[in-house]
N, C-alpha and C positions, 0 to 999 in steps of 0.2 A: 560524446556518445549519447545516446537519448533514454530516455525514462525507462522504456520497456527495454532496451540492451543491457541496463544496469540492474534492471529489476532478474531477468534472466541470468545474468553471471552470477549475483547475491544468491539465487538460488540452488546454481551449480555449486558454488563454494561451499554452503552448507551443506549440499548432497552428498558432497567429496569429503568434507569432514566428518559428518556421522555415519559414511560408511566404512571410511578408512579404519583398521586395527593394527596393533601391533608397529610391526616395522613399516610400512606400508603407512600408517599416519605419521611415524618419524621422521620418514624421507619428504612427504607432503612438508611436514610443519618446516621442516631444515631448508625445503625449495622457497617458500613463503617468505621465511627470516631471511634468506641471503639476501634476496628481492628488495625486502623492505627495510633492513638494517645492515647498514655498509660496515658497520665493525661488528656483526655477529660472527660468530667463529664455533663450528661443531667440534665434537670432544670424538677423537679417536679411540677407538677399543684397544684396550692394554692387555694382551694376554689374555689367560683366564678372568681377570677382573670384569672384563669388558668395560662398558662407560659409566656404571656405575647408575646407571639411570640418568644421565645427564644428558639430554639431546645438542646443548648447547650453551654459551654466555658471549655475554658482550663486557669485556673488560674495562670499558669506558664505564658504564654505568652501575657495575656492579650486580648485574642480572644474569642470573643461572635458569635454563629452562630444563623440566624435566617432564 
């Protein structure tokens, strides 16, 4: 990838992050994390409790993402 292409991709990524709100941001975050971390797992909503603001986790590293 050329330097100019990386620059444009970086700007597009930042714009996507800054423009996303609520569920749109969570969906974007999950799509990025599933590609970046093979051990990342999403949290499914559970009844009226929802996902309790937990977007996903990595059991091996003990990381939780909110």
